[in-house]
ZADO-1210 file (C-alpha; in nm, 4 decimals, padded with zeros to 6 digits):
<atoms>
<atom x="01.8735" y="-00.8619" z="-00.1511" code="MET" pos="1"/>
<atom x="01.5061" y="-00.9598" z="-00.1506" code="ALA" pos="2"/>
<atom x="01.3293" y="-01.1459" z="-00.4299" code="GLU" pos="3"/>
<atom x="00.9643" y="-01.2102" z="-00.5142" code="LEU" pos="4"/>
<atom x="00.8887" y="-01.5544" z="-00.3746" code="THR" pos="5"/>
<atom x="00.5934" y="-01.7844" z="-00.3118" code="GLN" pos="6"/>
<atom x="00.3497" y="-01.6440" z="-00.5649" code="MET" pos="7"/>
<atom x="-00.0085" y="-01.7085" z="-00.4555" code="ARG" pos="8"/>
<atom x="-00.1803" y="-01.9082" z="-00.7305" code="ILE" pos="9"/>
<atom x="-00.5540" y="-01.9331" z="-00.6698" code="VAL" pos="10"/>
<atom x="-00.8318" y="-02.0701" z="-00.8889" code="SER" pos="11"/>
<atom x="-01.2047" y="-02.0059" z="-00.8904" code="ILE" pos="12"/>
<atom x="-01.2352" y="-02.3755" z="-00.8052" code="GLY" pos="13"/>
<atom x="-01.0201" y="-02.3255" z="-00.4931" code="ASP" pos="14"/>
<atom x="-01.2488" y="-02.0487" z="-00.3738" code="LEU" pos="15"/>
<atom x="-01.5653" y="-02.2441" z="-00.4481" code="GLU" pos="16"/>
<atom x="-01.4362" y="-02.5585" z="-00.2716" code="ARG" pos="17"/>
<atom x="-01.3720" y="-02.3578" z="00.0437" code="ASN" pos="18"/>
<atom x="-01.7158" y="-02.1994" z="00.0576" code="LEU" pos="19"/>
<atom x="-01.9456" y="-02.3010" z="00.3399" code="GLY" pos="20"/>
<atom x="-02.0298" y="-02.2077" z="00.6967" code="VAL" pos="21"/>
<atom x="-01.7420" y="-02.4129" z="00.8395" code="ARG" pos="22"/>
<atom x="-01.4948" y="-02.4286" z="00.5545" code="ARG" pos="23"/>
<atom x="-01.4691" y="-02.0585" z="00.4748" code="TRP" pos="24"/>
<atom x="-01.3685" y="-01.9411" z="00.8271" code="PRO" pos="25"/>
<atom x="-01.1030" y="-02.2169" z="00.8317" code="ARG" pos="26"/>
<atom x="-00.9774" y="-02.1042" z="00.4915" code="TYR" pos="27"/>
<atom x="-00.9526" y="-01.7441" z="00.6108" code="ILE" pos="28"/>
<atom x="-00.7587" y="-01.8515" z="00.9220" code="ARG" pos="29"/>
<atom x="-00.5184" y="-02.0596" z="00.7123" code="ALA" pos="30"/>
<atom x="-00.4513" y="-01.7686" z="00.4741" code="CYS" pos="31"/>
<atom x="-00.3999" y="-01.5246" z="00.7597" code="GLU" pos="32"/>
<atom x="-00.1676" y="-01.7643" z="00.9443" code="MET" pos="33"/>
<atom x="00.0717" y="-01.7731" z="00.6481" code="VAL" pos="34"/>
<atom x="00.0895" y="-01.3930" z="00.6527" code="PHE" pos="35"/>
<atom x="00.1218" y="-01.3732" z="01.0322" code="GLN" pos="36"/>
<atom x="00.4007" y="-01.6310" z="01.0336" code="ASP" pos="37"/>
<atom x="00.5979" y="-01.4284" z="00.7804" code="ARG" pos="38"/>
<atom x="00.5410" y="-01.1168" z="00.9910" code="LEU" pos="39"/>
<atom x="00.6616" y="-01.2996" z="01.3035" code="ARG" pos="40"/>
<atom x="00.9794" y="-01.4198" z="01.1336" code="ARG" pos="41"/>
<atom x="01.0625" y="-01.0723" z="01.0031" code="ILE" pos="42"/>
<atom x="01.0169" y="-00.9233" z="01.3524" code="ALA" pos="43"/>
<atom x="01.2542" y="-01.1843" z="01.4966" code="LEU" pos="44"/>
<atom x="01.5072" y="-01.1159" z="01.2202" code="ASP" pos="45"/>
<atom x="01.5020" y="-00.7455" z="01.3087" code="ILE" pos="46"/>
<atom x="01.5324" y="-00.8312" z="01.6787" code="GLN" pos="47"/>
<atom x="01.8442" y="-01.0375" z="01.6097" code="ASN" pos="48"/>
<atom x="02.0209" y="-00.7524" z="01.4279" code="ARG" pos="49"/>
<atom x="02.1502" y="-00.5536" z="01.7215" code="GLN" pos="50"/>
<atom x="02.2691" y="-00.2501" z="01.5216" code="ASN" pos="51"/>
<atom x="01.9365" y="-00.1886" z="01.3483" code="VAL" pos="52"/>
<atom x="01.7682" y="00.1333" z="01.4597" code="ARG" pos="53"/>
<atom x="01.5373" y="00.1975" z="01.1628" code="ALA" pos="54"/>
<atom x="01.3089" y="-00.0153" z="00.9467" code="VAL" pos="55"/>
<atom x="01.2074" y="00.1066" z="00.6005" code="PHE" pos="56"/>
<atom x="00.8808" y="-00.0393" z="00.4655" code="ILE" pos="57"/>
<atom x="00.8470" y="00.0177" z="00.0919" code="SER" pos="58"/>
<atom x="00.6182" y="-00.1128" z="-00.1802" code="GLY" pos="59"/>
<atom x="00.3753" y="-00.0096" z="-00.4536" code="PRO" pos="60"/>
<atom x="00.0367" y="00.1446" z="-00.3927" code="THR" pos="61"/>
<atom x="-00.2354" y="-00.0685" z="-00.2308" code="ALA" pos="62"/>
<atom x="00.0142" y="-00.3197" z="-00.0946" code="SER" pos="63"/>
<atom x="-00.0931" y="-00.2703" z="00.2659" code="GLY" pos="64"/>
<atom x="00.2139" y="-00.0771" z="00.3848" code="LYS" pos="65"/>
<atom x="00.0293" y="00.1219" z="00.6505" code="THR" pos="66"/>
<atom x="-00.1453" y="-00.1709" z="00.8184" code="THR" pos="67"/>
<atom x="00.1625" y="-00.3913" z="00.7903" code="PHE" pos="68"/>
<atom x="00.3733" y="-00.1216" z="00.9577" code="THR" pos="69"/>
<atom x="00.1374" y="-00.1069" z="01.2556" code="HIS" pos="70"/>
<atom x="00.1244" y="-00.4862" z="01.2834" code="ARG" pos="71"/>
<atom x="00.5046" y="-00.5040" z="01.2735" code="LEU" pos="72"/>
<atom x="00.5247" y="-00.2295" z="01.5372" code="ALA" pos="73"/>
<atom x="00.3046" y="-00.4372" z="01.7687" code="ALA" pos="74"/>
<atom x="00.5291" y="-00.7412" z="01.7195" code="ARG" pos="75"/>
<atom x="00.8435" y="-00.5415" z="01.7934" code="LEU" pos="76"/>
<atom x="00.6848" y="-00.3835" z="02.0995" code="GLN" pos="77"/>
<atom x="00.6066" y="-00.7321" z="02.2288" code="ALA" pos="78"/>
<atom x="00.9788" y="-00.8068" z="02.1895" code="LEU" pos="79"/>
<atom x="01.0645" y="-00.5145" z="02.4182" code="GLY" pos="80"/>
<atom x="01.1158" y="-00.2219" z="02.1813" code="HIS" pos="81"/>
<atom x="00.9643" y="00.1234" z="02.1922" code="THR" pos="82"/>
<atom x="00.8571" y="00.1904" z="01.8342" code="VAL" pos="83"/>
<atom x="00.7969" y="00.5208" z="01.6566" code="HIS" pos="84"/>
<atom x="00.6103" y="00.5152" z="01.3218" code="ILE" pos="85"/>
<atom x="00.6949" y="00.7781" z="01.0621" code="ILE" pos="86"/>
<atom x="00.5113" y="00.8284" z="00.7328" code="SER" pos="87"/>
<atom x="00.7040" y="00.9695" z="00.4392" code="LEU" pos="88"/>
<atom x="00.3761" y="01.1299" z="00.3264" code="ASP" pos="89"/>
<atom x="00.4353" y="01.3900" z="00.5986" code="ASP" pos="90"/>
<atom x="00.7378" y="01.5091" z="00.4016" code="TYR" pos="91"/>
<atom x="00.5558" y="01.6059" z="00.0834" code="TYR" pos="92"/>
<atom x="00.6922" y="01.9240" z="-00.0684" code="LEU" pos="93"/>
<atom x="00.4661" y="02.2262" z="-00.0409" code="THR" pos="94"/>
<atom x="00.5554" y="02.3499" z="-00.3882" code="THR" pos="95"/>
<atom x="00.3230" y="02.3360" z="-00.6902" code="THR" pos="96"/>
<atom x="00.2317" y="01.9853" z="-00.8063" code="ILE" pos="97"/>
<atom x="00.3676" y="01.8694" z="-01.1416" code="ALA" pos="98"/>
<atom x="00.1327" y="01.7194" z="-01.4046" code="TYR" pos="99"/>
<atom x="00.1895" y="01.4798" z="-01.6907" code="ASP" pos="100"/>
<atom x="00.0979" y="01.5622" z="-02.0514" code="GLN" pos="101"/>
<atom x="-00.2561" y="01.4320" z="-01.9933" code="ASP" pos="102"/>
<atom x="-00.3149" y="01.6415" z="-01.6819" code="GLY" pos="103"/>
<atom x="-00.2557" y="01.3745" z="-01.4172" code="ARG" pos="104"/>
<atom x="-00.0925" y="01.5159" z="-01.0999" code="PRO" pos="105"/>
<atom x="00.2286" y="01.3515" z="-00.9869" code="ASP" pos="106"/>
<atom x="00.1800" y="01.2318" z="-00.6294" code="PHE" pos="107"/>
<atom x="00.4017" y="00.9256" z="-00.6841" code="GLU" pos="108"/>
<atom x="00.7527" y="01.0396" z="-00.7793" code="SER" pos="109"/>
<atom x="01.0267" y="01.0705" z="-00.5190" code="ILE" pos="110"/>
<atom x="01.0628" y="01.4290" z="-00.6378" code="HIS" pos="111"/>
<atom x="00.7381" y="01.5119" z="-00.4540" code="THR" pos="112"/>
<atom x="00.9188" y="01.4457" z="-00.1226" code="LEU" pos="113"/>
<atom x="01.1549" y="01.6707" z="00.0714" code="ASP" pos="114"/>
<atom x="01.4325" y="01.4125" z="00.0754" code="THR" pos="115"/>
<atom x="01.6840" y="01.6580" z="00.2201" code="ARG" pos="116"/>
<atom x="01.4667" y="01.7141" z="00.5283" code="GLN" pos="117"/>
<atom x="01.3937" y="01.3413" z="00.5568" code="ILE" pos="118"/>
<atom x="01.7626" y="01.2499" z="00.5599" code="VAL" pos="119"/>
<atom x="01.8438" y="01.5312" z="00.8027" code="SER" pos="120"/>
<atom x="01.5703" y="01.4277" z="01.0486" code="ASN" pos="121"/>
<atom x="01.6599" y="01.0592" z="01.0328" code="PHE" pos="122"/>
<atom x="02.0316" y="01.1262" z="01.0744" code="ALA" pos="123"/>
<atom x="01.9601" y="01.3354" z="01.3837" code="ASP" pos="124"/>
<atom x="01.7344" y="01.0635" z="01.5268" code="LEU" pos="125"/>
<atom x="01.9967" y="00.7949" z="01.4747" code="LEU" pos="126"/>
<atom x="02.2523" y="01.0241" z="01.6390" code="ALA" pos="127"/>
<atom x="02.0321" y="01.0439" z="01.9504" code="GLY" pos="128"/>
<atom x="01.9138" y="01.4012" z="01.8982" code="LYS" pos="129"/>
<atom x="01.5671" y="01.5367" z="01.9710" code="MET" pos="130"/>
<atom x="01.3755" y="01.5847" z="01.6448" code="VAL" pos="131"/>
<atom x="01.0519" y="01.7645" z="01.5673" code="GLN" pos="132"/>
<atom x="00.8621" y="01.5602" z="01.3075" code="LEU" pos="133"/>
<atom x="00.6121" y="01.7178" z="01.0668" code="PRO" pos="134"/>
<atom x="00.2515" y="01.6353" z="00.9827" code="THR" pos="135"/>
<atom x="00.1420" y="01.7194" z="00.6299" code="PHE" pos="136"/>
<atom x="-00.1883" y="01.9016" z="00.5829" code="ASP" pos="137"/>
<atom x="-00.3092" y="01.7720" z="00.2457" code="PHE" pos="138"/>
<atom x="-00.5915" y="02.0246" z="00.2181" code="ILE" pos="139"/>
<atom x="-00.3784" y="02.3301" z="00.2803" code="GLY" pos="140"/>
<atom x="-00.0629" y="02.1639" z="00.1373" code="ARG" pos="141"/>
<atom x="00.1544" y="02.2731" z="00.4276" code="ARG" pos="142"/>
<atom x="00.3540" y="02.1120" z="00.7058" code="ARG" pos="143"/>
<atom x="00.2342" y="02.1377" z="01.0635" code="LEU" pos="144"/>
<atom x="00.4488" y="02.0748" z="01.3710" code="TYR" pos="145"/>
<atom x="00.2694" y="01.9347" z="01.6749" code="ALA" pos="146"/>
<atom x="00.4560" y="01.9231" z="02.0082" code="PRO" pos="147"/>
<atom x="00.3635" y="01.5566" z="02.0616" code="GLU" pos="148"/>
<atom x="00.5594" y="01.4627" z="01.7492" code="LYS" pos="149"/>
<atom x="00.8898" y="01.5634" z="01.9037" code="GLN" pos="150"/>
<atom x="01.0886" y="01.2439" z="01.9632" code="ILE" pos="151"/>
<atom x="01.4300" y="01.1241" z="02.0724" code="GLN" pos="152"/>
<atom x="01.5456" y="00.7648" z="02.0451" code="LEU" pos="153"/>
<atom x="01.6606" y="00.5676" z="02.3474" code="SER" pos="154"/>
<atom x="01.8910" y="00.2675" z="02.3175" code="ARG" pos="155"/>
<atom x="01.6223" y="00.0082" z="02.2400" code="ASP" pos="156"/>
<atom x="01.3929" y="00.2366" z="02.0381" code="ASP" pos="157"/>
<atom x="01.3193" y="00.1720" z="01.6726" code="LEU" pos="158"/>
<atom x="01.1746" y="00.3944" z="01.4020" code="ILE" pos="159"/>
<atom x="00.9507" y="00.2386" z="01.1373" code="LEU" pos="160"/>
<atom x="00.9422" y="00.4468" z="00.8199" code="ILE" pos="161"/>
<atom x="00.6534" y="00.3724" z="00.5849" code="GLU" pos="162"/>
<atom x="00.6350" y="00.5060" z="00.2319" code="GLY" pos="163"/>
<atom x="00.6849" y="00.4297" z="-00.1347" code="LEU" pos="164"/>
<atom x="01.0406" y="00.5581" z="-00.1559" code="HIS" pos="165"/>
<atom x="01.1969" y="00.4660" z="00.1785" code="GLY" pos="166"/>
<atom x="01.4417" y="00.2226" z="00.0190" code="LEU" pos="167"/>
<atom x="01.5613" y="00.4706" z="-00.2421" code="SER" pos="168"/>
<atom x="01.9268" y="00.5688" z="-00.2667" code="SER" pos="169"/>
<atom x="01.8150" y="00.9245" z="-00.1919" code="GLU" pos="170"/>
<atom x="01.6846" y="00.8195" z="00.1533" code="ILE" pos="171"/>
<atom x="01.8008" y="00.4817" z="00.2888" code="ALA" pos="172"/>
<atom x="02.1122" y="00.5089" z="00.0724" code="GLY" pos="173"/>
<atom x="02.2446" y="00.7840" z="00.2999" code="HIS" pos="174"/>
<atom x="02.2801" y="00.5442" z="00.5943" code="PHE" pos="175"/>
<atom x="02.4996" y="00.2448" z="00.6689" code="ALA" pos="176"/>
<atom x="02.2980" y="-00.0670" z="00.5937" code="HIS" pos="177"/>
<atom x="02.3781" y="-00.2141" z="00.9333" code="GLU" pos="178"/>
<atom x="02.1698" y="00.0685" z="01.0827" code="GLN" pos="179"/>
<atom x="01.8482" y="-00.0215" z="00.9028" code="TYR" pos="180"/>
<atom x="01.6378" y="-00.3115" z="00.7855" code="TYR" pos="181"/>
<atom x="01.4532" y="-00.2908" z="00.4564" code="GLY" pos="182"/>
<atom x="01.1167" y="-00.4540" z="00.3815" code="ILE" pos="183"/>
<atom x="00.9459" y="-00.4639" z="00.0428" code="PHE" pos="184"/>
<atom x="00.5758" y="-00.5509" z="00.0564" code="ILE" pos="185"/>
<atom x="00.3542" y="-00.6255" z="-00.2414" code="MET" pos="186"/>
<atom x="00.0772" y="-00.8705" z="-00.3289" code="PRO" pos="187"/>
<atom x="00.2090" y="-01.1221" z="-00.5831" code="TRP" pos="188"/>
<atom x="-00.0638" y="-01.3495" z="-00.7069" code="CYS" pos="189"/>
<atom x="-00.2754" y="-01.4764" z="-00.9903" code="THR" pos="190"/>
<atom x="-00.6385" y="-01.5867" z="-01.0015" code="LEU" pos="191"/>
<atom x="-00.7145" y="-01.8565" z="-01.2577" code="LEU" pos="192"/>
<atom x="-01.0320" y="-01.9629" z="-01.4288" code="ASP" pos="193"/>
<atom x="-00.8885" y="-02.1803" z="-01.7038" code="GLY" pos="194"/>
<atom x="-00.6591" y="-01.8848" z="-01.7757" code="ARG" pos="195"/>
<atom x="-00.5462" y="-01.5846" z="-01.5736" code="GLN" pos="196"/>
<atom x="-00.8507" y="-01.3896" z="-01.4652" code="LEU" pos="197"/>
<atom x="-00.6799" y="-01.1359" z="-01.2380" code="LEU" pos="198"/>
<atom x="-00.3160" y="-01.0633" z="-01.1567" code="GLY" pos="199"/>
<atom x="-00.1271" y="-00.8697" z="-00.8916" code="SER" pos="200"/>
<atom x="-00.1737" y="-00.5338" z="-01.0639" code="ARG" pos="201"/>
<atom x="-00.5477" y="-00.6006" z="-01.0963" code="ASP" pos="202"/>
<atom x="-00.5772" y="-00.6905" z="-00.7278" code="LEU" pos="203"/>
<atom x="-00.3989" y="-00.3732" z="-00.6220" code="ARG" pos="204"/>
<atom x="-00.6266" y="-00.1698" z="-00.8485" code="MET" pos="205"/>
<atom x="-00.9356" y="-00.3296" z="-00.6923" code="LEU" pos="206"/>
<atom x="-00.7956" y="-00.2635" z="-00.3451" code="ARG" pos="207"/>
<atom x="-00.7259" y="00.1004" z="-00.4259" code="ARG" pos="208"/>
<atom x="-01.0627" y="00.1526" z="-00.5929" code="ILE" pos="209"/>
<atom x="-01.2288" y="00.0294" z="-00.2733" code="SER" pos="210"/>
<atom x="-01.0176" y="00.2559" z="-00.0537" code="ARG" pos="211"/>
<atom x="-01.0375" y="00.5616" z="-00.2805" code="ASP" pos="212"/>
<atom x="-01.4159" y="00.5522" z="-00.3108" code="VAL" pos="213"/>
<atom x="-01.4729" y="00.4979" z="00.0616" code="GLN" pos="214"/>
<atom x="-01.2138" y="00.7391" z="00.1978" code="HIS" pos="215"/>
<atom x="-01.1037" y="00.9849" z="-00.0715" code="ARG" pos="216"/>
<atom x="-01.4254" y="01.0910" z="-00.2402" code="GLY" pos="217"/>
<atom x="-01.3148" y="00.9259" z="-00.5622" code="SER" pos="218"/>
<atom x="-01.4943" y="00.7310" z="-00.8312" code="THR" pos="219"/>
<atom x="-01.3708" y="00.3953" z="-00.9590" code="ALA" pos="220"/>
<atom x="-01.3026" y="00.5588" z="-01.2948" code="LEU" pos="221"/>
<atom x="-01.0902" y="00.8266" z="-01.1232" code="SER" pos="222"/>
<atom x="-00.8608" y="00.5618" z="-00.9794" code="THR" pos="223"/>
<atom x="-00.8308" y="00.3756" z="-01.3100" code="ILE" pos="224"/>
<atom x="-00.7696" y="00.7010" z="-01.4984" code="ASP" pos="225"/>
<atom x="-00.4844" y="00.7859" z="-01.2599" code="TYR" pos="226"/>
<atom x="-00.3202" y="00.4415" z="-01.2819" code="TRP" pos="227"/>
<atom x="-00.0802" y="00.5227" z="-01.5715" code="PRO" pos="228"/>
<atom x="00.0961" y="00.7663" z="-01.3378" code="MET" pos="229"/>
<atom x="00.1283" y="00.4878" z="-01.0796" code="ILE" pos="230"/>
<atom x="00.2573" y="00.2451" z="-01.3432" code="ASP" pos="231"/>
<atom x="00.5282" y="00.4838" z="-01.4600" code="ARG" pos="232"/>
<atom x="00.6607" y="00.5360" z="-01.1077" code="THR" pos="233"/>
<atom x="00.6574" y="00.1673" z="-01.0211" code="GLU" pos="234"/>
<atom x="00.8313" y="00.0576" z="-01.3379" code="GLN" pos="235"/>
<atom x="01.1053" y="00.3135" z="-01.2791" code="ARG" pos="236"/>
<atom x="01.1710" y="00.2649" z="-00.9089" code="PHE" pos="237"/>
<atom x="01.0446" y="-00.0564" z="-00.7572" code="PHE" pos="238"/>
<atom x="01.2783" y="-00.3204" z="-00.9041" code="PRO" pos="239"/>
<atom x="01.5603" y="-00.1300" z="-00.7318" code="ARG" pos="240"/>
<atom x="01.3683" y="-00.1053" z="-00.4046" code="TYR" pos="241"/>
<atom x="01.3001" y="-00.4790" z="-00.4032" code="LEU" pos="242"/>
<atom x="01.6697" y="-00.5469" z="-00.4642" code="ALA" pos="243"/>
<atom x="01.7631" y="-00.3106" z="-00.1792" code="ALA" pos="244"/>
<atom x="01.5340" y="-00.4827" z="00.0744" code="ALA" pos="245"/>
<atom x="01.6359" y="-00.7420" z="00.3313" code="ASP" pos="246"/>
<atom x="01.2980" y="-00.9145" z="00.3190" code="ALA" pos="247"/>
<atom x="00.9974" y="-00.9429" z="00.0917" code="TYR" pos="248"/>
<atom x="00.6472" y="-01.0047" z="00.2216" code="ILE" pos="249"/>
<atom x="00.3663" y="-01.1154" z="-00.0062" code="ASN" pos="250"/>
<atom x="00.0543" y="-00.9325" z="00.1109" code="SER" pos="251"/>
<atom x="-00.1865" y="-01.1269" z="-00.1125" code="ALA" pos="252"/>
<atom x="-00.4363" y="-01.3314" z="00.0859" code="LEU" pos="253"/>
<atom x="-00.5963" y="-01.5975" z="-00.1382" code="PRO" pos="254"/>
<atom x="-00.9417" y="-01.5563" z="00.0163" code="TYR" pos="255"/>
<atom x="-00.9457" y="-01.1814" z="-00.0503" code="GLU" pos="256"/>
<atom x="-01.0503" y="-01.2271" z="-00.4124" code="PHE" pos="257"/>
<atom x="-01.3975" y="-01.3140" z="-00.2788" code="SER" pos="258"/>
<atom x="-01.3962" y="-00.9995" z="-00.0645" code="VAL" pos="259"/>
<atom x="-01.2240" y="-00.7244" z="-00.2626" code="ILE" pos="260"/>
<atom x="-01.3630" y="-00.8148" z="-00.6057" code="ALA" pos="261"/>
<atom x="-01.7345" y="-00.7966" z="-00.5087" code="PRO" pos="262"/>
<atom x="-01.6783" y="-00.4754" z="-00.3122" code="LEU" pos="263"/>
<atom x="-01.4889" y="-00.3033" z="-00.5931" code="ALA" pos="264"/>
<atom x="-01.7474" y="-00.4324" z="-00.8417" code="SER" pos="265"/>
<atom x="-02.0166" y="-00.2249" z="-00.6740" code="ARG" pos="266"/>
<atom x="-01.8036" y="00.0861" z="-00.7125" code="PHE" pos="267"/>
<atom x="-01.7179" y="-00.0001" z="-01.0738" code="LEU" pos="268"/>
<atom x="-02.0862" y="-00.0468" z="-01.1619" code="ARG" pos="269"/>
<atom x="-02.1831" y="00.2794" z="-00.9939" code="ALA" pos="270"/>
<atom x="-01.9098" y="00.4664" z="-01.1790" code="SER" pos="271"/>
<atom x="-02.0053" y="00.3196" z="-01.5170" code="LEU" pos="272"/>
<atom x="-02.3752" y="00.3923" z="-01.4587" code="GLU" pos="273"/>
<atom x="-02.2927" y="00.7548" z="-01.3757" code="SER" pos="274"/>
<atom x="-02.0857" y="00.7776" z="-01.6928" code="TRP" pos="275"/>
<atom x="-02.3675" y="00.6328" z="-01.9012" code="GLN" pos="276"/>
<atom x="-02.6303" y="00.8734" z="-01.7677" code="ASN" pos="277"/>
<atom x="-02.4047" y="01.1777" z="-01.7812" code="GLY" pos="278"/>
<atom x="-02.3702" y="01.2366" z="-01.4060" code="THR" pos="279"/>
<atom x="-02.0133" y="01.1139" z="-01.3557" code="LEU" pos="280"/>
<atom x="-01.8192" y="01.3454" z="-01.1234" code="ALA" pos="281"/>
<atom x="-01.4820" y="01.4756" z="-01.2357" code="GLY" pos="282"/>
<atom x="-01.1705" y="01.2925" z="-01.1275" code="SER" pos="283"/>
<atom x="-01.0264" y="01.3765" z="-00.7861" code="VAL" pos="284"/>
<atom x="-00.6868" y="01.3284" z="-00.9499" code="TYR" pos="285"/>
<atom x="-00.7365" y="01.6244" z="-01.1819" code="ARG" pos="286"/>
<atom x="-00.6841" y="01.9896" z="-01.1034" code="LYS" pos="287"/>
<atom x="-01.0176" y="02.1395" z="-00.9963" code="ASP" pos="288"/>
<atom x="-01.1743" y="01.7968" z="-01.0752" code="ARG" pos="289"/>
<atom x="-01.2149" y="01.9032" z="-01.4372" code="ASP" pos="290"/>
<atom x="-01.2762" y="01.5755" z="-01.6175" code="GLY" pos="291"/>
<atom x="-01.0460" y="01.2822" z="-01.6949" code="TYR" pos="292"/>
<atom x="-00.7163" y="01.2271" z="-01.8704" code="ALA" pos="293"/>
<atom x="-00.8375" y="00.9342" z="-02.0850" code="ASP" pos="294"/>
<atom x="-01.1963" y="00.8496" z="-02.0000" code="LEU" pos="295"/>
<atom x="-01.2484" y="00.6116" z="-02.2935" code="ALA" pos="296"/>
<atom x="-00.9588" y="00.3882" z="-02.1888" code="SER" pos="297"/>
<atom x="-01.0710" y="00.4037" z="-01.8267" code="SER" pos="298"/>
<atom x="-01.4231" y="00.2918" z="-01.9176" code="VAL" pos="299"/>
<atom x="-01.2843" y="-00.0004" z="-02.1184" code="GLU" pos="300"/>
<atom x="-01.0584" y="-00.1063" z="-01.8294" code="ALA" pos="301"/>
<atom x="-01.3467" y="-00.0765" z="-01.5824" code="ALA" pos="302"/>
<atom x="-01.5651" y="-00.3007" z="-01.7982" code="ARG" pos="303"/>
<atom x="-01.2867" y="-00.5610" z="-01.8232" code="ASP" pos="304"/>
<atom x="-01.2391" y="-00.5618" z="-01.4455" code="LEU" pos="305"/>
<atom x="-01.6124" y="-00.5855" z="-01.3864" code="LEU" pos="306"/>
<atom x="-01.6428" y="-00.8824" z="-01.6236" code="ALA" pos="307"/>
<atom x="-01.3595" y="-01.0648" z="-01.4435" code="ALA" pos="308"/>
<atom x="-01.5024" y="-00.9901" z="-01.0984" code="CYS" pos="309"/>
<atom x="-01.8440" y="-01.1231" z="-01.2005" code="ALA" pos="310"/>
<atom x="-01.6981" y="-01.4758" z="-01.2105" code="ARG" pos="311"/>
<atom x="-01.5754" y="-01.4654" z="-00.8495" code="ILE" pos="312"/>
<atom x="-01.7938" y="-01.5955" z="-00.5631" code="PRO" pos="313"/>
<atom x="-01.8798" y="-01.3347" z="-00.2978" code="GLU" pos="314"/>
<atom x="-01.8375" y="-01.3954" z="00.0752" code="THR" pos="315"/>
<atom x="-01.9194" y="-01.2152" z="00.3982" code="ASP" pos="316"/>
<atom x="-01.6750" y="-00.9305" z="00.4777" code="ARG" pos="317"/>
<atom x="-01.7618" y="-00.9509" z="00.8470" code="SER" pos="318"/>
<atom x="-01.5498" y="-01.2672" z="00.8773" code="LEU" pos="319"/>
<atom x="-01.2268" y="-01.0755" z="00.8092" code="ILE" pos="320"/>
<atom x="-01.0150" y="-01.0786" z="01.1293" code="PRO" pos="321"/>
<atom x="-00.9689" y="-00.7443" z="01.3040" code="GLU" pos="322"/>
<atom x="-00.5921" y="-00.7565" z="01.2566" code="ASP" pos="323"/>
<atom x="-00.6066" y="-00.8451" z="00.8853" code="SER" pos="324"/>
<atom x="-00.4232" y="-00.6286" z="00.6372" code="ILE" pos="325"/>
<atom x="-00.7431" y="-00.6281" z="00.4283" code="LEU" pos="326"/>
<atom x="-00.9154" y="-00.3905" z="00.6672" code="ASN" pos="327"/>
<atom x="-00.7086" y="-00.1098" z="00.5168" code="GLU" pos="328"/>
<atom x="-00.9166" y="-00.1488" z="00.2010" code="PHE" pos="329"/>
<atom x="-01.2616" y="-00.2760" z="00.2955" code="VAL" pos="330"/>
<atom x="-01.3708" y="-00.0375" z="00.5750" code="HIS" pos="331"/>
</atoms>
């Protein structure tokens, strides 16, 4: 049973004291080393559990699951394993999307996944059978089956399964625990400036704003407007997923406040300016992009985030190491 441990407590003073041509690169390396050491120890723990054939990586949105999974795969490969990465997103149901009472689509609930097919495929893999894995086409909302995604596990092979609901009773709960290793990843942190300026939820929102705008054609206000759907899912499921995990990894990097906050601020300002001059695009999280669920609340939240971010010193993003989990959100 995993627990949230080693909360990252950072102050504006900490960030400012580490600024400088020499100090800041050292600070980045120190922050990254803590994360890399935790990653190394988890890989060794998996290596020492001889019956483990699958690793489930679960955690809330914008926790860095995808990048972490690839970094863990590299560690396990260095230990002699052949590793296959599977995304639960490829098992989205092709049926009509459900919406909440305010028109937000539900992309978060476990009920959006074909859990029956997931369990069937994983059971066959663990039994040594050849399995054809799907790839989900998000534009056409259909599953595609490419020949190169046909796999069969050998004795030392591992599958790494990345997705919000991997540690659910509906998926991992169908297998003997000795067959799998569960990891829960989430940034757990607070940024202080006399009082709490930003918390873990705020950091994840800033991360996702940065990723959504750069890669999903979103606006900052779209992401904020969709967040109540994310909150509802997380409050319902994630305490159980944390309890079901063998290990917890804190993906918060103290130096990232000076990277993510300035980047997201630019997107927040652009979104608010578009709203003010009447050119704000509809939300990508609405059917046919027809407006917002609660634009007034989203604008208020965006202004609060922008005010908090304005107090954080900005640093050069180019100093982020190539293997950092932050690259999932800043490029």
